[in-house]
Phi, psi and omega in degrees: 000334183227155169288176180302313179300317180288329180295322182282337183218058185289132178267123178261117184241121178276129174273090191289340184274357177287132170293144186290349179235023184244129175282145184225127168050209182294344179296323179057038185241130172251123189261150177173203174296328165249164178231135178254133178240130175209099186203155175290153177239126181267159169070019176289122184284156180303326182289350178258020185296340181265001177281121183231008177225148177230127183265131173268121184230144179294141174058024180067020186301128179277348183283132177289167175095357181236035184287131173279330180196156171246122178258159181264133171254102184275101186286332183266016183292149176299132181088001178112178182305144183224135179260130174208149181162185185235133172265137190280165171287120185256014177303128179083359182289140178291348179282345179292141181244152175306140185298337179256018184309127178289348176282342187249349182236151180280352174203177183293141176244153174252138181229148182276349183208163177276085185244163175233153185207168170207133173273162188236141170239149180246118187244130176294131180276119179093009179213148178279072186208157174235160173252127184237145177257110187207167179270000178194162172302150181299119179282165177300321178230098180307135185229165178309138183105334176276133175221144183230131183247152176214176181253138183219136179257132174233149183259008180199161169294129181203142171252132182240131181224148177180165179219121185239070183291340183266000178293157178310321166239121184301143186227130173243136186231128167209090195232132174247128180244140175264158176296136182100203182279134177242146172263123187230166184211169173238148184213118175290145175274172180296153181306327180296342178267009182081184180277079191236140173253133182256135172252120184208155170286155189218168172263171178298343179299337179292346178274352182301125174081002180279155178204157173285134184228140175279133174227126176286118183287345177289336184278325187226026173087182185276172184250135167230148182246003175221157174295149177225150172288149175274000000 
């Protein structure tokens, strides 16, 4: 889902103005304790025509066997391939991690509540590819204007803040999460701000122009959906 810089410093952005049960734009996602996905998928190559399942896995894990859900990739849909399925209610699940977990962030975070969360990656079953929600294909060097959204489950209302200037990619965090599934994104700052990823709350305008996109992981490396310590 991300290049190395974004993988090391992924910005998680909550779209706070989305109704928890309303589908929006190309994302085709309805949010709540469960999440419904029904959206077109761009850039699926002809050689992947027999791929018909997408695995939802915690932390973008590439290893099979830890699927949270299997979604359908309908290749013969009118208008092109279409992704649809349901992400489960994860309240009480052992896969949830403390919101300030040092295993998931490149530096210490401050949180307003004792919450737990897990980010999600979508992996094509039977192909070396991921499905990403973004306003453009992943560039070689993500630049201002590029934004990438993902799904994250939290079990409580919580605000998360932090500043990681010493991380391999600097990270700024000011994030509010609602209970249940959240739609979140990453956004590089302008070059004058250094090689920095910003975590911020957003308006629904951040969904303009986004779509689910197929990305071959052999071309641009593996996917991680949260910052990690080195």
